[in-house]
ZADO-1210 file (C-alpha; in nm, 4 decimals, padded with zeros to 6 digits):
<atoms>
<atom x="06.5795" y="-03.1245" z="00.6256" code="MET" pos="1"/>
<atom x="06.7241" y="-03.1880" z="00.2766" code="SER" pos="2"/>
<atom x="07.0791" y="-03.2947" z="00.2136" code="GLY" pos="3"/>
<atom x="07.1553" y="-02.9590" z="00.0604" code="ARG" pos="4"/>
<atom x="07.0282" y="-02.7771" z="00.3686" code="GLY" pos="5"/>
<atom x="07.2390" y="-02.9970" z="00.5928" code="SER" pos="6"/>
<atom x="07.5490" y="-02.9259" z="00.3886" code="ALA" pos="7"/>
<atom x="07.4830" y="-02.5525" z="00.4033" code="ALA" pos="8"/>
<atom x="07.4383" y="-02.5669" z="00.7783" code="ALA" pos="9"/>
<atom x="07.7583" y="-02.7670" z="00.8165" code="ALA" pos="10"/>
<atom x="07.9443" y="-02.5176" z="00.6011" code="GLY" pos="11"/>
<atom x="07.8620" y="-02.2299" z="00.8392" code="THR" pos="12"/>
<atom x="07.9352" y="-02.4166" z="01.1596" code="ARG" pos="13"/>
<atom x="08.1959" y="-02.2343" z="01.3708" code="PRO" pos="14"/>
<atom x="08.5235" y="-02.4049" z="01.4608" code="PRO" pos="15"/>
<atom x="08.5240" y="-02.6117" z="01.7816" code="PRO" pos="16"/>
<atom x="08.6085" y="-02.4408" z="02.1099" code="VAL" pos="17"/>
<atom x="08.8806" y="-02.6047" z="02.3170" code="ARG" pos="18"/>
<atom x="08.9003" y="-02.5101" z="02.6833" code="ILE" pos="19"/>
<atom x="09.2410" y="-02.5821" z="02.8320" code="ASP" pos="20"/>
<atom x="09.2451" y="-02.3444" z="03.1306" code="ASP" pos="21"/>
<atom x="08.9950" y="-02.4943" z="03.3737" code="LEU" pos="22"/>
<atom x="09.2484" y="-02.4935" z="03.6578" code="ALA" pos="23"/>
<atom x="09.3410" y="-02.1288" z="03.5996" code="ASP" pos="24"/>
<atom x="09.0775" y="-01.9619" z="03.3793" code="PRO" pos="25"/>
<atom x="09.1805" y="-01.6788" z="03.1512" code="ARG" pos="26"/>
<atom x="08.9377" y="-01.3946" z="03.0825" code="PHE" pos="27"/>
<atom x="08.9233" y="-01.0999" z="02.8473" code="ALA" pos="28"/>
<atom x="09.0534" y="-00.7697" z="02.9939" code="PRO" pos="29"/>
<atom x="08.7040" y="-00.6234" z="03.0295" code="GLU" pos="30"/>
<atom x="08.5879" y="-00.9348" z="03.2166" code="VAL" pos="31"/>
<atom x="08.8912" y="-00.9224" z="03.4441" code="GLU" pos="32"/>
<atom x="08.8074" y="-00.5596" z="03.5218" code="GLU" pos="33"/>
<atom x="08.4522" y="-00.6558" z="03.6154" code="MET" pos="34"/>
<atom x="08.5756" y="-00.9463" z="03.8306" code="ARG" pos="35"/>
<atom x="08.8165" y="-00.7138" z="04.0123" code="ALA" pos="36"/>
<atom x="08.5330" y="-00.4715" z="04.0861" code="ALA" pos="37"/>
<atom x="08.3149" y="-00.7533" z="04.2182" code="MET" pos="38"/>
<atom x="08.6016" y="-00.8782" z="04.4364" code="THR" pos="39"/>
<atom x="08.6263" y="-00.5333" z="04.5947" code="ALA" pos="40"/>
<atom x="08.2481" y="-00.5217" z="04.6430" code="MET" pos="41"/>
<atom x="08.2429" y="-00.8649" z="04.8044" code="ALA" pos="42"/>
<atom x="08.4634" y="-00.7470" z="05.0910" code="THR" pos="43"/>
<atom x="08.1940" y="-00.4970" z="05.1920" code="GLU" pos="44"/>
<atom x="07.8969" y="-00.7321" z="05.1598" code="ILE" pos="45"/>
<atom x="07.7355" y="-00.9082" z="05.4543" code="ARG" pos="46"/>
<atom x="07.5126" y="-01.2021" z="05.3708" code="LEU" pos="47"/>
<atom x="07.3080" y="-01.1452" z="05.6843" code="GLU" pos="48"/>
<atom x="06.9339" y="-01.0766" z="05.7181" code="PRO" pos="49"/>
<atom x="06.9671" y="-00.7304" z="05.8734" code="ASP" pos="50"/>
<atom x="07.2051" y="-00.6111" z="05.6011" code="ALA" pos="51"/>
<atom x="06.9817" y="-00.7508" z="05.3261" code="LEU" pos="52"/>
<atom x="06.6677" y="-00.5931" z="05.4704" code="LEU" pos="53"/>
<atom x="06.8440" y="-00.2587" z="05.5098" code="GLU" pos="54"/>
<atom x="06.9500" y="-00.2703" z="05.1446" code="ALA" pos="55"/>
<atom x="06.5966" y="-00.3590" z="05.0325" code="ALA" pos="56"/>
<atom x="06.4562" y="-00.0613" z="05.2248" code="VAL" pos="57"/>
<atom x="06.7199" y="00.1618" z="05.0649" code="SER" pos="58"/>
<atom x="06.6107" y="00.0459" z="04.7175" code="GLU" pos="59"/>
<atom x="06.2460" y="00.1437" z="04.7639" code="THR" pos="60"/>
<atom x="06.2178" y="00.3647" z="05.0721" code="GLY" pos="61"/>
<atom x="05.9615" y="00.1136" z="05.2011" code="LEU" pos="62"/>
<atom x="05.9830" y="-00.1263" z="05.4936" code="ASP" pos="63"/>
<atom x="05.6659" y="-00.3364" z="05.4760" code="ARG" pos="64"/>
<atom x="05.7810" y="-00.6964" z="05.4711" code="PHE" pos="65"/>
<atom x="05.4631" y="-00.8544" z="05.6014" code="GLY" pos="66"/>
<atom x="05.4413" y="-01.0529" z="05.9246" code="ASP" pos="67"/>
<atom x="05.8104" y="-01.1440" z="05.9319" code="GLY" pos="68"/>
<atom x="05.7457" y="-01.5155" z="05.8988" code="GLY" pos="69"/>
<atom x="06.0180" y="-01.5369" z="05.6360" code="PHE" pos="70"/>
<atom x="06.2886" y="-01.4211" z="05.8768" code="ARG" pos="71"/>
<atom x="06.3767" y="-01.7638" z="06.0186" code="GLU" pos="72"/>
<atom x="06.4103" y="-01.9125" z="05.6715" code="ARG" pos="73"/>
<atom x="06.6214" y="-01.6180" z="05.5635" code="LEU" pos="74"/>
<atom x="06.8517" y="-01.6739" z="05.8631" code="ASP" pos="75"/>
<atom x="06.9028" y="-02.0372" z="05.7628" code="VAL" pos="76"/>
<atom x="06.9642" y="-01.9480" z="05.3971" code="LEU" pos="77"/>
<atom x="07.2171" y="-01.6775" z="05.4817" code="CYS" pos="78"/>
<atom x="07.4033" y="-01.9062" z="05.7208" code="ALA" pos="79"/>
<atom x="07.4248" y="-02.1755" z="05.4541" code="ALA" pos="80"/>
<atom x="07.5529" y="-01.9265" z="05.1985" code="MET" pos="81"/>
<atom x="07.8207" y="-01.8020" z="05.4365" code="ARG" pos="82"/>
<atom x="07.9456" y="-02.1417" z="05.5542" code="THR" pos="83"/>
<atom x="07.8501" y="-02.4141" z="05.3080" code="ASP" pos="84"/>
<atom x="07.8170" y="-02.2694" z="04.9599" code="ALA" pos="85"/>
<atom x="08.1842" y="-02.1944" z="04.9089" code="GLY" pos="86"/>
<atom x="08.1096" y="-01.8774" z="04.7175" code="PHE" pos="87"/>
<atom x="08.3888" y="-01.6748" z="04.5673" code="GLY" pos="88"/>
<atom x="08.3595" y="-01.2955" z="04.5265" code="PRO" pos="89"/>
<atom x="08.1405" y="-01.3216" z="04.2154" code="VAL" pos="90"/>
<atom x="07.9081" y="-01.5667" z="04.3889" code="GLY" pos="91"/>
<atom x="07.8798" y="-01.3453" z="04.6974" code="ILE" pos="92"/>
<atom x="07.7875" y="-01.0370" z="04.4945" code="VAL" pos="93"/>
<atom x="07.5404" y="-01.2330" z="04.2824" code="SER" pos="94"/>
<atom x="07.3720" y="-01.3944" z="04.5838" code="ALA" pos="95"/>
<atom x="07.3469" y="-01.0572" z="04.7593" code="TYR" pos="96"/>
<atom x="07.1852" y="-00.8907" z="04.4562" code="ALA" pos="97"/>
<atom x="06.9412" y="-01.1790" z="04.4158" code="LEU" pos="98"/>
<atom x="06.8294" y="-01.1761" z="04.7791" code="LEU" pos="99"/>
<atom x="06.7941" y="-00.7982" z="04.7977" code="VAL" pos="100"/>
<atom x="06.5860" y="-00.8062" z="04.4801" code="GLY" pos="101"/>
<atom x="06.3585" y="-01.0745" z="04.6210" code="LEU" pos="102"/>
<atom x="06.3111" y="-00.8796" z="04.9427" code="LEU" pos="103"/>
<atom x="06.2140" y="-00.5493" z="04.7873" code="PHE" pos="104"/>
<atom x="05.9795" y="-00.7235" z="04.5450" code="ARG" pos="105"/>
<atom x="05.8104" y="-00.8908" z="04.8404" code="SER" pos="106"/>
<atom x="05.6840" y="-00.5479" z="04.9478" code="GLN" pos="107"/>
<atom x="05.4821" y="-00.4818" z="04.6344" code="GLU" pos="108"/>
<atom x="05.1294" y="-00.6029" z="04.7219" code="PRO" pos="109"/>
<atom x="05.0984" y="-00.4190" z="05.0545" code="ALA" pos="110"/>
<atom x="05.3426" y="-00.1325" z="05.0284" code="ALA" pos="111"/>
<atom x="05.2546" y="-00.0210" z="04.6790" code="LEU" pos="112"/>
<atom x="04.8784" y="-00.0698" z="04.6934" code="GLU" pos="113"/>
<atom x="04.6928" y="00.2114" z="04.5201" code="GLY" pos="114"/>
<atom x="05.0011" y="00.3465" z="04.3426" code="GLY" pos="115"/>
<atom x="05.2476" y="00.2761" z="04.0663" code="GLU" pos="116"/>
<atom x="05.6159" y="00.2145" z="04.1218" code="ALA" pos="117"/>
<atom x="05.9228" y="00.1686" z="03.9067" code="TYR" pos="118"/>
<atom x="06.2747" y="00.0622" z="03.9824" code="ARG" pos="119"/>
<atom x="06.5066" y="00.3212" z="03.8299" code="VAL" pos="120"/>
<atom x="06.8683" y="00.4055" z="03.7649" code="ASP" pos="121"/>
<atom x="06.8813" y="00.7521" z="03.9224" code="GLU" pos="122"/>
<atom x="07.1101" y="00.9934" z="03.7381" code="ARG" pos="123"/>
<atom x="07.1371" y="01.3301" z="03.9139" code="VAL" pos="124"/>
<atom x="07.2568" y="01.5810" z="03.6553" code="GLN" pos="125"/>
<atom x="07.2753" y="01.8710" z="03.8978" code="TRP" pos="126"/>
<atom x="07.1312" y="01.9809" z="04.2303" code="ASP" pos="127"/>
<atom x="07.1975" y="02.3365" z="04.3427" code="HIS" pos="128"/>
<atom x="06.9524" y="02.3164" z="04.6304" code="GLY" pos="129"/>
<atom x="06.6456" y="02.5287" z="04.6963" code="GLY" pos="130"/>
<atom x="06.3918" y="02.3355" z="04.4893" code="ALA" pos="131"/>
<atom x="06.0384" y="02.3778" z="04.6276" code="THR" pos="132"/>
<atom x="05.8493" y="02.2705" z="04.3158" code="ILE" pos="133"/>
<atom x="05.9258" y="01.9709" z="04.0961" code="THR" pos="134"/>
<atom x="05.7814" y="01.8892" z="03.7577" code="ARG" pos="135"/>
<atom x="05.7768" y="01.5124" z="03.7149" code="VAL" pos="136"/>
<atom x="05.7600" y="01.3913" z="03.3554" code="SER" pos="137"/>
<atom x="05.6925" y="01.0311" z="03.2533" code="PHE" pos="138"/>
<atom x="05.8396" y="00.9710" z="02.9093" code="VAL" pos="139"/>
<atom x="05.8517" y="00.6963" z="02.6492" code="ARG" pos="140"/>
<atom x="06.1219" y="00.6509" z="02.3914" code="ARG" pos="141"/>
<atom x="06.0719" y="00.7534" z="02.0305" code="ALA" pos="142"/>
<atom x="05.9706" y="00.4796" z="01.7859" code="PRO" pos="143"/>
<atom x="06.2706" y="00.3034" z="01.6382" code="GLY" pos="144"/>
<atom x="06.4929" y="00.3450" z="01.9437" code="LEU" pos="145"/>
<atom x="06.5863" y="00.0767" z="02.1932" code="THR" pos="146"/>
<atom x="06.5608" y="00.1498" z="02.5638" code="HIS" pos="147"/>
<atom x="06.9416" y="00.1596" z="02.5848" code="ALA" pos="148"/>
<atom x="06.9659" y="00.4074" z="02.2953" code="GLN" pos="149"/>
<atom x="06.7034" y="00.6275" z="02.4593" code="PHE" pos="150"/>
<atom x="06.8873" y="00.6275" z="02.7934" code="ALA" pos="151"/>
<atom x="07.2248" y="00.6999" z="02.6331" code="ASP" pos="152"/>
<atom x="07.0925" y="00.9960" z="02.4323" code="HIS" pos="153"/>
<atom x="06.9058" y="01.1342" z="02.7339" code="TRP" pos="154"/>
<atom x="07.2194" y="01.1410" z="02.9476" code="THR" pos="155"/>
<atom x="07.4996" y="01.2117" z="02.7016" code="THR" pos="156"/>
<atom x="07.3263" y="01.4467" z="02.4551" code="VAL" pos="157"/>
<atom x="07.0184" y="01.5968" z="02.6165" code="HIS" pos="158"/>
<atom x="07.1570" y="01.6646" z="02.9645" code="ALA" pos="159"/>
<atom x="07.4310" y="01.9042" z="02.8390" code="PRO" pos="160"/>
<atom x="07.1704" y="02.0881" z="02.6303" code="LEU" pos="161"/>
<atom x="06.9435" y="02.1165" z="02.9334" code="ALA" pos="162"/>
<atom x="07.2272" y="02.2594" z="03.1414" code="ARG" pos="163"/>
<atom x="07.2879" y="02.5221" z="02.8736" code="GLN" pos="164"/>
<atom x="06.9292" y="02.6253" z="02.7999" code="HIS" pos="165"/>
<atom x="06.7319" y="02.5733" z="03.1273" code="HIS" pos="166"/>
<atom x="06.8543" y="02.8503" z="03.3621" code="PRO" pos="167"/>
<atom x="06.5560" y="02.8208" z="03.5966" code="GLY" pos="168"/>
<atom x="06.6044" y="02.4532" z="03.6819" code="ILE" pos="169"/>
<atom x="06.7919" y="02.4171" z="04.0101" code="CYS" pos="170"/>
<atom x="06.7672" y="02.0384" z="04.0267" code="ARG" pos="171"/>
<atom x="06.7587" y="01.7948" z="03.7360" code="TYR" pos="172"/>
<atom x="06.7330" y="01.4184" z="03.7797" code="VAL" pos="173"/>
<atom x="06.6977" y="01.1598" z="03.5044" code="GLN" pos="174"/>
<atom x="06.5483" y="00.8335" z="03.6302" code="ASN" pos="175"/>
<atom x="06.6013" y="00.5613" z="03.3705" code="VAL" pos="176"/>
<atom x="06.3389" y="00.2938" z="03.4305" code="VAL" pos="177"/>
<atom x="06.4948" y="-00.0459" z="03.4955" code="VAL" pos="178"/>
<atom x="06.1826" y="-00.2380" z="03.5922" code="GLU" pos="179"/>
<atom x="05.8103" y="-00.1837" z="03.6406" code="THR" pos="180"/>
<atom x="05.7289" y="-00.2964" z="03.9956" code="LEU" pos="181"/>
<atom x="05.3529" y="-00.2491" z="04.0007" code="THR" pos="182"/>
<atom x="05.1522" y="-00.4927" z="03.7862" code="PRO" pos="183"/>
<atom x="04.9541" y="-00.3084" z="03.5208" code="GLY" pos="184"/>
<atom x="05.1482" y="00.0175" z="03.5521" code="ALA" pos="185"/>
<atom x="05.1968" y="00.2106" z="03.2270" code="PRO" pos="186"/>
<atom x="05.5160" y="00.1367" z="03.0369" code="ASP" pos="187"/>
<atom x="05.7639" y="00.4234" z="03.0585" code="VAL" pos="188"/>
<atom x="06.1316" y="00.4501" z="02.9728" code="ASP" pos="189"/>
<atom x="06.2211" y="00.7428" z="03.1948" code="GLY" pos="190"/>
<atom x="06.0981" y="00.9715" z="03.4703" code="ILE" pos="191"/>
<atom x="06.2407" y="01.3236" z="03.4731" code="ALA" pos="192"/>
<atom x="06.2486" y="01.5468" z="03.7811" code="GLU" pos="193"/>
<atom x="06.2847" y="01.9182" z="03.7087" code="LEU" pos="194"/>
<atom x="06.3176" y="02.1200" z="04.0297" code="GLY" pos="195"/>
<atom x="06.2448" y="02.4939" z="04.0557" code="PHE" pos="196"/>
<atom x="06.2864" y="02.7391" z="04.3394" code="ALA" pos="197"/>
<atom x="05.9553" y="02.9082" z="04.2567" code="SER" pos="198"/>
<atom x="05.6640" y="02.9084" z="04.0161" code="LEU" pos="199"/>
<atom x="05.8119" y="03.2196" z="03.8578" code="ASP" pos="200"/>
<atom x="06.1246" y="03.0248" z="03.7680" code="ASP" pos="201"/>
<atom x="05.9103" y="02.7555" z="03.6110" code="LEU" pos="202"/>
<atom x="05.7031" y="03.0040" z="03.4140" code="ARG" pos="203"/>
<atom x="05.9597" y="03.2657" z="03.3171" code="ALA" pos="204"/>
<atom x="06.3037" y="03.1015" z="03.3350" code="ARG" pos="205"/>
<atom x="06.2406" y="02.7591" z="03.1866" code="MET" pos="206"/>
<atom x="06.4451" y="02.8564" z="02.8792" code="TYR" pos="207"/>
<atom x="06.7277" y="03.0987" z="02.8270" code="ASP" pos="208"/>
<atom x="06.5934" y="03.2238" z="02.4917" code="SER" pos="209"/>
<atom x="06.3570" y="03.1333" z="02.2087" code="PRO" pos="210"/>
<atom x="06.6549" y="02.9776" z="02.0297" code="ALA" pos="211"/>
<atom x="06.7314" y="02.7693" z="02.3367" code="GLY" pos="212"/>
<atom x="06.3710" y="02.6513" z="02.3567" code="GLN" pos="213"/>
<atom x="06.3846" y="02.5539" z="01.9904" code="ALA" pos="214"/>
<atom x="06.7053" y="02.3564" z="02.0466" code="ALA" pos="215"/>
<atom x="06.5545" y="02.1663" z="02.3408" code="ILE" pos="216"/>
<atom x="06.2308" y="02.0953" z="02.1541" code="THR" pos="217"/>
<atom x="06.4152" y="01.9685" z="01.8480" code="ALA" pos="218"/>
<atom x="06.6339" y="01.7363" z="02.0529" code="ASP" pos="219"/>
<atom x="06.3428" y="01.6010" z="02.2581" code="VAL" pos="220"/>
<atom x="06.1690" y="01.5030" z="01.9355" code="GLY" pos="221"/>
<atom x="06.4613" y="01.2817" z="01.8335" code="THR" pos="222"/>
<atom x="06.4443" y="01.0437" z="02.1307" code="PHE" pos="223"/>
<atom x="06.1113" y="01.0931" z="02.3127" code="ILE" pos="224"/>
<atom x="05.7597" y="01.0078" z="02.1963" code="ASP" pos="225"/>
<atom x="05.6179" y="01.3348" z="02.3299" code="VAL" pos="226"/>
<atom x="05.2421" y="01.2657" z="02.2863" code="PRO" pos="227"/>
<atom x="05.2771" y="00.9323" z="02.4702" code="ALA" pos="228"/>
<atom x="05.4061" y="01.0935" z="02.7913" code="GLY" pos="229"/>
<atom x="05.2474" y="01.2834" z="03.0772" code="TRP" pos="230"/>
<atom x="05.3604" y="01.4962" z="03.3688" code="ARG" pos="231"/>
<atom x="05.2664" y="01.6191" z="03.7141" code="MET" pos="232"/>
<atom x="05.3622" y="01.9192" z="03.9236" code="LEU" pos="233"/>
<atom x="05.4795" y="01.8294" z="04.2724" code="ALA" pos="234"/>
<atom x="05.5007" y="02.0738" z="04.5584" code="ARG" pos="235"/>
<atom x="05.4891" y="02.0635" z="04.9369" code="VAL" pos="236"/>
<atom x="05.1531" y="01.9122" z="05.0234" code="GLY" pos="237"/>
<atom x="05.1038" y="01.6793" z="04.7277" code="GLY" pos="238"/>
<atom x="05.0864" y="01.6320" z="04.3538" code="LEU" pos="239"/>
<atom x="04.8791" y="01.8338" z="04.1092" code="ALA" pos="240"/>
<atom x="04.8216" y="01.6656" z="03.7714" code="PRO" pos="241"/>
<atom x="04.9445" y="01.8442" z="03.4630" code="ARG" pos="242"/>
<atom x="04.7834" y="01.7010" z="03.1485" code="PRO" pos="243"/>
<atom x="05.0176" y="01.8654" z="02.8977" code="ALA" pos="244"/>
<atom x="05.2878" y="01.6671" z="02.7161" code="ALA" pos="245"/>
<atom x="05.6327" y="01.6843" z="02.8806" code="PRO" pos="246"/>
<atom x="05.9478" y="01.8620" z="02.7759" code="ALA" pos="247"/>
<atom x="06.1945" y="01.6326" z="02.9558" code="ALA" pos="248"/>
</atoms>
């Protein structure tokens, strides 16, 4: 590096950081709020094998953990975390999340064989009951958007429009994909569940008016790559593929 480059780099170097609160750390208000929430969560958490396994099953709906040979090692690890690690509330919550994540991932090879699975942030927009048919749409974000921008628009902008212009939908769930669990599964940003009480509602009451359909279509085009998605129709008895592009 030349002398000139070194001088330029030195000129942009930030001022030194001096930490003088190691005994009693001070945090920004938003960090304090997060720490308070984690402290409350920690009081409800049990670092015990049964509680961790129950949480892992709740995450996936699956309970295939193999031959159980890991259980003894998990008992030892949990005991050490409870008695020897000296975890505070943040450490307890972090350890719990890590172990639950490891457990539900351990199910993938056997439990998910022959299928594709995603970990999602489930956002139920409404559920009036009575859904017997569900259209499941797998969507990808529009070019130029980040995953976070896609998810924010889907929930804060599109969901209110859907409530206004989709009278036939009795259940609407937005599943924002957090992680692809099955190796080789297609990349998707969201999975939409549109529930209908009947096929007639799907066919005749999808939109409130031609103007409403136009509004939904225009908004979908701003945050979803429509040709890149696909959808299926789910009903009692199984799934029937629907090759058409989705209107999420």
